[in-house]
N, C-alpha and C positions, 0 to 999 in steps of 0.2 A: 579692655580694662572695665569693670564694674565700678560705678560710682552711684552714690546716694545724694539726693537733694536735700537741702535743709533751708529753713526760711529764719532769717535774722533780721529782728526788727532793727530799725536805724531811725535816728531822730532825723527831723526834716534837714536839719543843718549838715548831718553826714550824708544824708541822701544826695542833696544838692552837690557834693564834692565828687560824687562818681556817676551821676546819672548821666553825663554826658559820655562815658564808656560804653561801648558795644556789650552785648551780653556775654560774649565771649571773652572781653577784656575783664568785665566784672568778675566773672567765674575765675579766671587766671588770677586777678588780684586777690579775690578772697581765699583760694587754695594756696596761694604762696604766703599770704597772712597768717593761715592757720598753719601752714607747715614751719614756718618762722616761730610761732609763737610755741609749737610743740617742740622744737629744737631747743629753744632757749630753756623751756621747763625741764627737759631731760637734763641739760647742762646745769642747772640750778639744783636739781636733785642729785646728780653726781657729785658736786662739790659738797653739798650738805652729807653725802654719805661719806666721802673722804675725810671731811673734817670730824664726823663722829668715829670713824676709824682710827684716825690719828689721836684723837682724844683718848680713845679706849687704850690705845696701845701705848700712851705716853709712859704710865707707870712701869711697863714692862721693858720699854726701851730704857728709862732711867734706871732700873736696876741693872738691866745687862749693862750699861755703860759703867755703872758704880762697881760692878764686879770685874772689870777690866781696868778699874784705874791704876791699880797697882801694876799691872802689866805695862801699861803705856809709861807709867812714872819709871820702871825700871829699864824699859827700853831707852828713853830718854837720857837717862843717867849713863847707860852704856854707849850711847851714841856719843854723848859729850865727853865721857872718858876715853873714847877711842879717837876722838878729835885732838883733845889734849895731849895723849900719849903720841900720837903722829907728829904734832907741833913739837913736842920735845924732842923726839927723834931726829927730826929734821935740825933742830938748832944744835944738838949734841954732834950729829955726824956733818952738819953743813959747813 
């Protein structure tokens, strides 16, 4: 695997926290740190993209929902009517 080296300036305080690590441990530490940072940034971008998409689709979704409001009302009315008819039939035949 090909790799590149970079130089990262650290404050004395930060360097003192990692200077006890071997060079390999330091390398692994920074690789993991960069990898986690990149993963976090990707998740943040995905969330932002999803949020933007949901906001863009909100008006269309509302319009679709409003278009089918009557259908839902009619289905509810029919279901309630059927339930009432079933109860009435049970009472009459019961």
